[in-house]
C-alpha positions as CSV (number, residue, x, y, z in Angstrom):
1,M,75.8,133.8,124.9
2,T,76.8,130.2,125.4
3,I,77.2,127.4,123.0
4,A,75.0,124.4,123.3
5,L,77.0,121.2,123.8
6,N,74.9,119.3,121.3
7,E,76.1,121.7,118.6
8,L,79.6,120.6,119.1
9,D,78.5,116.9,119.5
10,I,76.7,117.2,116.1
11,A,79.9,118.6,114.5
12,W,82.1,115.8,115.8
13,T,79.5,113.1,115.0
14,L,79.3,114.3,111.4
15,L,83.1,114.1,111.3
16,G,83.0,110.5,112.6
17,Q,80.4,109.6,110.0
18,Q,82.7,110.7,107.2
19,R,80.4,113.5,106.4
20,F,83.2,116.0,106.2
21,V,81.6,118.9,104.3
22,Q,78.6,119.0,106.7
23,A,80.9,118.7,109.7
24,A,82.9,121.7,108.4
25,R,79.7,123.7,108.0
26,Q,78.5,122.9,111.5
27,A,81.9,123.8,113.0
28,E,82.1,127.0,111.0
29,S,78.6,128.0,112.2
30,I,79.9,127.7,115.8
31,L,83.1,129.6,115.1
32,K,81.2,132.5,113.7
33,R,79.7,133.0,117.1
34,F,82.6,131.7,119.2
35,P,85.9,132.2,117.2
36,G,88.0,131.0,120.1
37,N,86.2,127.7,120.7
38,V,88.9,125.2,120.6
39,S,86.8,122.1,120.0
40,A,85.0,123.7,117.1
41,L,88.3,125.0,115.6
42,A,89.8,121.5,115.8
43,C,86.8,120.0,114.3
44,H,86.7,122.5,111.5
45,A,90.3,121.9,110.7
46,M,90.0,118.1,110.6
47,A,86.9,118.3,108.5
48,I,88.5,120.7,105.9
49,W,91.6,118.3,105.8
50,K,89.5,115.2,105.4
51,A,87.3,116.8,102.7
52,G,90.4,117.4,100.6
53,G,90.5,121.1,101.3
54,D,93.4,123.4,101.9
55,I,95.8,121.5,104.2
56,E,97.7,124.7,105.1
57,Q,94.4,126.2,106.4
58,S,93.8,123.0,108.4
59,L,97.4,123.1,109.9
60,A,97.0,126.9,110.7
61,E,93.7,126.2,112.5
62,M,95.2,123.1,114.4
63,R,98.2,125.1,115.4
64,R,95.9,127.9,116.7
65,A,93.9,125.3,118.6
66,V,97.1,124.0,120.2
67,A,98.2,127.5,121.2
68,L,94.8,128.1,122.8
69,A,94.8,124.7,124.6
70,P,98.4,123.5,124.8
71,D,97.7,120.9,127.5
72,V,94.9,119.1,125.6
73,A,96.4,115.8,124.3
74,S,93.6,115.1,121.7
75,I,94.3,118.5,120.0
76,R,98.0,117.6,119.7
77,H,97.5,114.3,118.2
78,N,95.0,115.6,115.7
79,L,97.7,118.2,114.7
80,A,100.2,115.3,114.4
81,T,97.8,113.3,112.2
82,V,97.5,116.2,109.7
83,L,101.3,116.8,109.8
84,A,101.8,113.1,109.0
85,S,99.4,113.4,106.0
86,R,101.5,116.2,104.6
87,G,104.8,114.3,105.1
88,D,106.1,116.1,108.2
89,V,106.7,112.9,110.0
90,T,109.4,114.3,112.3
91,E,107.2,117.0,113.7
92,A,104.2,114.6,113.7
93,A,106.2,112.2,116.0
94,Q,107.1,115.1,118.3
95,Q,103.5,116.1,118.6
96,F,102.4,112.5,119.3
97,D,105.0,112.3,121.9
98,E,103.8,115.6,123.5
99,A,100.3,114.3,123.5
100,L,101.5,111.2,125.4
101,R,103.5,113.4,127.8
102,I,100.3,115.2,128.6
103,K,98.1,112.1,128.8
104,P,100.3,109.0,129.2
105,D,97.2,106.7,128.6
106,D,96.3,108.4,125.3
107,T,96.3,105.2,123.2
108,L,95.1,107.0,120.0
109,A,98.2,109.1,120.2
110,F,100.4,106.0,120.8
111,Y,98.8,104.3,117.8
112,G,99.4,107.4,115.7
113,L,103.1,107.4,116.8
114,T,103.6,103.8,116.0
115,Q,102.1,104.3,112.4
116,N,104.7,107.2,111.7
117,A,107.9,105.7,113.0
118,K,110.0,102.5,112.7
119,F,110.8,101.0,116.1
120,R,114.3,99.7,116.7
121,E,114.0,98.9,120.4
122,E,111.5,98.4,123.1
123,T,111.4,102.0,124.6
124,D,110.2,103.1,128.0
125,G,107.1,104.4,126.3
126,V,106.4,101.0,124.8
127,R,106.9,99.3,128.2
128,A,104.4,101.8,129.6
129,M,101.9,100.8,127.0
130,V,102.4,97.1,127.7
131,A,101.7,97.8,131.3
132,L,98.6,99.8,130.4
133,H,97.4,96.9,128.4
134,G,97.0,95.1,131.7
135,D,94.5,97.7,133.0
136,A,91.1,95.9,133.0
137,A,89.3,99.3,133.1
138,L,90.5,100.2,129.6
139,D,87.6,100.6,127.3
140,A,87.3,98.6,124.1
141,E,88.0,101.4,121.6
142,R,91.1,102.6,123.5
143,R,92.3,99.0,123.9
144,E,91.8,98.4,120.1
145,F,94.1,101.3,119.3
146,L,96.6,100.1,121.9
147,D,96.6,96.6,120.5
148,F,97.2,97.7,116.9
149,G,99.9,100.0,118.1
150,L,101.7,97.3,120.1
151,A,101.3,94.8,117.2
152,K,103.1,97.4,115.0
153,V,105.9,97.9,117.5
154,F,106.6,94.2,118.0
155,D,106.3,93.5,114.3
156,D,109.0,96.1,113.8
157,L,111.1,94.4,116.4
158,G,110.7,91.0,114.7
159,D,108.9,89.4,117.7
160,A,106.2,87.6,115.8
161,P,104.5,85.8,118.7
162,R,104.0,89.1,120.6
163,A,103.0,91.0,117.5
164,M,100.4,88.4,116.5
165,R,98.9,88.2,120.0
166,Y,98.2,91.9,120.0
167,A,97.0,91.8,116.4
168,L,94.5,88.9,117.2
169,E,93.1,90.9,120.0
170,A,92.9,94.1,118.0
171,N,91.0,92.6,115.2
172,E,88.6,90.8,117.6
173,L,87.8,94.2,119.2
174,G,87.6,96.1,115.9
175,Q,85.5,93.6,113.9
176,R,83.2,95.2,111.2
177,P,80.6,93.6,109.0
178,F,81.6,92.0,105.7
179,D,79.1,90.4,103.4
180,L,81.1,87.3,102.2
181,A,78.0,85.5,100.9
182,G,76.9,88.6,98.9
183,E,80.4,89.1,97.4
184,T,80.6,85.4,96.5
185,A,77.2,85.7,94.7
186,A,78.3,88.8,93.0
187,L,81.4,87.0,91.6
188,A,79.3,84.1,90.4
189,A,77.0,86.6,88.6
190,L,80.0,88.3,87.0
191,G,81.3,84.9,85.7
192,E,77.9,84.2,84.1
193,L,77.6,87.7,82.5
194,A,81.0,87.4,81.1
195,R,80.2,84.0,79.7
196,V,77.5,85.5,77.5
197,D,79.6,88.6,76.7
198,A,77.1,91.0,78.3
199,F,79.5,93.8,78.9
200,R,80.7,94.2,75.3
201,S,77.0,94.2,74.2
202,A,76.4,97.1,76.6
203,R,79.1,99.5,75.5
204,N,78.7,102.9,73.7
205,S,78.2,104.9,76.9
206,G,79.9,107.3,79.1
207,H,82.7,109.9,78.5
208,P,85.4,109.5,75.8
209,S,88.3,110.9,77.9
210,T,91.5,108.8,78.1
211,A,92.5,110.6,81.3
212,P,91.0,108.2,83.9
213,L,93.4,105.6,85.2
214,F,92.2,103.2,87.9
215,I,94.7,101.5,90.2
216,V,93.2,98.5,91.6
217,G,94.0,95.2,93.5
218,M,93.9,94.0,97.0
219,N,94.3,96.5,99.8
220,R,97.9,96.7,101.0
221,S,99.2,95.4,97.6
222,G,101.2,98.5,96.7
223,T,98.5,100.6,95.0
224,T,99.6,103.7,97.0
225,L,103.2,103.3,95.9
226,V,102.1,103.1,92.3
227,E,100.0,106.2,92.5
228,S,102.9,108.0,94.4
229,I,105.2,107.2,91.4
230,L,102.6,108.6,89.0
231,S,102.0,111.6,91.2
232,R,105.5,112.8,90.6
233,H,104.7,113.4,86.9
234,P,103.7,116.9,86.0
235,D,100.9,115.6,83.7
236,V,99.2,113.5,86.4
237,L,96.4,114.5,88.8
238,A,96.7,112.0,91.7
239,Q,93.4,112.0,93.5
240,G,93.9,109.2,96.0
241,E,91.2,106.8,97.0
242,M,88.1,108.3,95.5
243,G,84.8,106.7,96.6
244,Q,83.0,107.8,93.4
245,M,82.4,104.3,91.9
246,L,81.0,103.1,95.2
247,D,78.8,106.2,95.5
248,L,77.6,105.7,91.9
249,E,76.9,102.1,92.4
250,R,74.7,103.0,95.4
251,A,73.0,105.7,93.2
252,A,72.4,103.3,90.5
253,H,70.7,100.9,92.9
254,A,68.5,103.7,94.1
255,R,67.8,104.9,90.6
256,L,66.5,101.5,89.5
257,G,64.5,101.1,92.7
258,P,62.6,97.8,93.0
259,A,64.1,96.7,89.7
260,A,67.5,96.5,91.3
261,Q,66.3,94.2,94.1
262,G,68.2,91.0,94.2
263,R,70.4,91.9,91.3
264,S,74.2,92.0,91.6
265,R,76.2,95.2,91.1
266,H,77.2,93.9,87.7
267,E,73.6,93.4,86.5
268,V,72.7,96.9,87.8
269,A,75.7,98.5,86.0
270,L,74.4,96.8,82.7
271,G,70.9,98.2,83.3
272,L,71.9,101.9,83.4
273,S,70.9,104.1,80.5
274,R,73.6,105.7,78.3
275,D,72.3,109.2,79.1
276,W,72.6,108.8,82.9
277,L,76.0,107.3,82.5
278,A,77.2,110.1,80.3
279,A,75.9,112.7,82.7
280,Q,77.7,111.0,85.7
281,A,80.9,110.7,83.8
282,E,80.8,114.3,82.8
283,M,80.3,115.3,86.4
284,L,83.3,113.2,87.5
285,M,85.6,114.8,84.9
286,K,84.5,118.3,85.9
287,Q,85.2,117.4,89.6
288,A,88.7,116.3,88.5
289,V,89.3,119.5,86.7
290,G,88.1,121.4,89.7
291,R,90.7,119.6,91.9
292,S,93.6,120.3,89.6
293,S,95.8,123.3,89.7
294,G,96.4,122.9,85.9
295,P,95.9,120.8,82.9
296,F,96.5,117.0,83.2
297,K,96.8,114.0,80.9
298,I,96.0,111.4,83.5
299,A,93.8,111.4,86.6
300,T,94.2,108.4,88.9
301,D,91.7,106.8,91.3
302,K,93.5,104.3,93.5
303,L,90.6,102.8,95.5
304,P,91.8,99.2,95.4
305,E,88.4,97.6,95.6
306,N,87.4,99.2,92.3
307,A,88.7,95.8,91.1
308,V,85.1,94.5,91.6
309,R,83.6,97.5,89.8
310,L,85.3,97.6,86.5
311,G,82.2,96.9,84.7
312,L,80.8,100.2,85.9
313,V,84.1,101.9,85.2
314,A,84.0,100.6,81.6
315,R,80.4,101.9,81.1
316,L,81.4,105.4,82.4
317,F,84.8,105.6,80.8
318,P,85.2,103.1,78.0
319,R,88.7,104.4,77.2
320,A,90.0,104.4,80.8
321,R,93.2,102.5,81.7
322,V,93.6,100.1,84.6
323,I,96.7,99.2,86.6
324,H,96.4,95.9,88.6
325,V,98.9,95.8,91.4
326,R,99.8,92.3,92.6
327,R,101.8,91.2,95.6
328,H,102.4,87.8,97.3
329,P,99.0,86.9,98.6
330,L,100.2,86.1,102.1
331,D,102.3,89.3,102.5
332,T,99.3,91.2,101.5
333,G,97.1,89.3,103.8
334,V,99.4,89.8,106.8
335,S,99.6,93.5,106.1
336,N,95.8,93.8,106.1
337,F,95.6,91.9,109.4
338,F,98.0,94.3,111.0
339,Q,96.4,97.5,109.8
340,R,93.6,99.3,111.4
341,F,91.3,100.7,108.6
342,T,89.3,103.8,109.5
343,V,86.2,102.7,107.6
344,G,85.1,99.6,105.7
345,Q,87.4,96.8,104.8
346,G,85.5,94.5,107.2
347,H,87.2,91.5,105.7
348,S,90.6,92.7,107.2
349,N,89.6,91.6,110.8
350,R,89.4,87.9,110.1
351,L,92.2,85.7,108.7
352,D,89.8,83.6,106.7
353,W,87.9,86.6,105.3
354,I,91.1,88.1,104.2
355,G,91.9,84.9,102.4
356,A,88.5,84.8,100.8
357,R,88.6,88.4,99.6
358,T,92.1,88.0,98.2
359,R,90.8,85.1,96.1
360,Q,87.7,87.1,95.0
361,I,89.8,90.1,93.8
362,A,92.1,87.9,92.0
363,D,89.3,85.9,90.3
364,S,87.4,89.1,89.4
365,M,90.6,90.4,87.6
366,V,90.8,87.2,85.6
367,I,87.2,87.5,84.5
368,W,87.5,91.3,83.6
369,R,90.3,90.6,81.3
370,Q,88.1,88.3,79.3
371,A,84.9,90.4,79.6
372,L,86.1,94.0,79.0
373,D,88.2,95.8,76.4
374,L,89.8,98.1,79.0
375,P,93.6,97.9,78.8
376,V,95.0,96.4,82.0
377,L,98.7,96.5,83.1
378,D,99.7,94.0,85.8
379,V,102.4,95.5,88.2
380,S,104.3,93.2,90.5
381,Y,105.0,94.9,93.9
382,E,108.0,92.7,94.3
383,K,109.4,93.6,90.9
384,L,108.7,97.3,91.6
385,V,110.7,97.5,94.8
386,T,113.5,95.3,93.4
387,D,113.9,97.3,90.1
388,P,112.0,100.6,90.5
389,E,113.2,102.3,87.3
390,A,112.3,99.5,84.9
391,Q,108.8,99.1,86.5
392,S,108.2,102.8,86.7
393,R,109.0,103.1,83.0
394,R,106.5,100.5,82.3
395,I,103.9,102.3,84.3
396,L,104.5,105.6,82.6
397,D,104.6,104.0,79.2
398,F,101.3,102.3,79.8
399,A,99.8,105.7,80.9
400,G,101.1,107.4,77.7
401,L,103.5,109.6,79.6
402,E,107.1,110.7,78.9
403,W,109.7,109.4,81.3
404,T,110.9,111.6,84.1
405,P,113.4,110.5,86.8
406,D,111.3,112.4,89.4
407,C,109.1,109.3,89.5
408,L,111.9,107.4,91.1
409,E,111.4,109.6,94.2
410,P,107.8,108.9,95.2
411,Q,108.5,109.9,98.8
412,R,108.8,113.5,97.7
413,T,105.2,113.7,96.7
414,Q,103.6,116.9,97.8
415,R,100.0,115.6,98.1
416,S,98.2,114.8,101.3
417,V,97.9,111.1,101.9
418,F,94.9,109.7,103.8
419,T,95.4,106.0,103.3
420,A,96.8,103.4,105.7
421,S,100.1,103.8,103.8
422,Q,100.6,107.3,105.1
423,W,104.0,106.7,106.5
424,Q,105.3,104.2,104.0
425,V,104.7,106.6,101.1
426,R,107.0,109.1,102.6
427,Q,109.9,106.6,102.6
428,P,112.2,105.8,99.7
429,I,111.2,102.6,97.9
430,Y,112.2,99.7,100.1
431,R,112.1,95.9,100.1
432,S,111.8,95.0,103.8
433,S,108.2,94.0,103.6
434,V,108.9,91.2,101.0
435,G,108.6,87.8,102.6
436,R,107.1,89.2,105.8
437,W,104.4,86.5,105.9
438,T,107.0,83.7,106.6
439,R,107.3,85.0,110.3
440,Y,103.6,84.5,110.7
441,E,103.0,81.2,108.9
442,P,102.1,79.3,112.0
443,W,99.0,81.5,112.5
444,L,97.9,81.8,108.8
445,G,96.1,78.5,108.3
446,P,92.6,80.0,108.0
447,M,93.9,82.5,105.5
448,I,95.8,80.0,103.4
449,E,92.8,77.6,103.3
450,A,90.3,80.4,102.3
451,M,92.7,81.3,99.4
452,G,92.6,77.7,98.1
453,G,95.7,76.4,99.8
454,F,99.3,76.6,98.7
455,A,98.3,75.1,95.3
456,W,96.6,78.4,94.4
457,I,99.0,80.6,96.2
458,D,102.0,79.1,94.4
459,R,100.3,79.5,91.0
460,E,99.5,83.2,91.9
461,V,103.1,83.8,93.0
462,D,104.4,82.3,89.7
463,A,102.0,84.5,87.7
464,I,103.1,87.6,89.6
465,S,106.9,86.8,89.2
466,G,106.5,85.6,85.6
């Protein structure tokens, strides 16, 4: 009995489409017939991990796959990725290095290594990758990973021109769609609905729990750090970046059918029935309970772009709390441009789109404060890394939690981390990223202009530091 190649292709395709449960089932079906199939074993392990399952099971399966195929580089760098998620950054780096020893042109492994280490010098391995960059036969996907990796290395080394050269090419290769016009229209609709106080008129819906706490802001603003601080408290269920609000937004559009055509996300949220909202909110709370190993007072969702969905949040959880993390707009923007996002975040590939999205998120939060009764706490990234205890106490007090000094050691969190801050969250709180933008100012003109120029940037910085 032989396995059909398309069965494996389907499993890996499902994984690439972020359909993790289906990918796990497909791989499991193969493993029942071929328990020693290395590709199916690796796919199953990665799918279980990505679906938020038992990370120890994933690691055990990945280690078995490595034992069965020790000279396959891709298996080793997948193992390294899961290790990094759990916080085993030293072993992760060893596995990335081993993958590169086996396959010196494995640019995905090189990228993974760069994301889980701080470079202090231009190593022989880096020089080899610089040489590989000159290979005209390198395909676009592998070159994109290589570019993002080299951008990270030379950013670590303080060589801004070289770092930016690779970052520009990486983002050109990795461009994804972003509906700037649609988001601009949605912001205008939000302003008009807030003007007529439409959101308060539509309250009395959803679930009465005070547990939901949404951590929002611009990507790379420090939302992961804030959640990691909270995750160290015994009464907190830290769920990471949940896509639930986006999923419900899509479900709401589908539910309203033709009636939703041409309406903004905010108008759709206001058109939902109280019964439907209550049922969805109840389902989300049950799912949170299912993820928890015990009782909790707070359940976090740190998907940053929920900043544009707080109207839906308020309808689902009218007693929810919101933490808005704010950081120097240009530091945030540079961090976005240098980061390869796995999915979405199409604005991150263009400097002008980053500037526009930064302004949209900021303007949305100004409107929500006027339009909703949800309590919102502003947290400055710069203040948080300068005075962690004072700011951590503010965060816990806002969440209604007793102080514990464990929250000053967010790097000791035991949870798996799937976000772009996977390596940073395992480090003690540090200040080295503050003011990073100044090294790249000569290239930031499109971003600055799209934000509204330094007039707006300076006002935003004053508000953050005030």
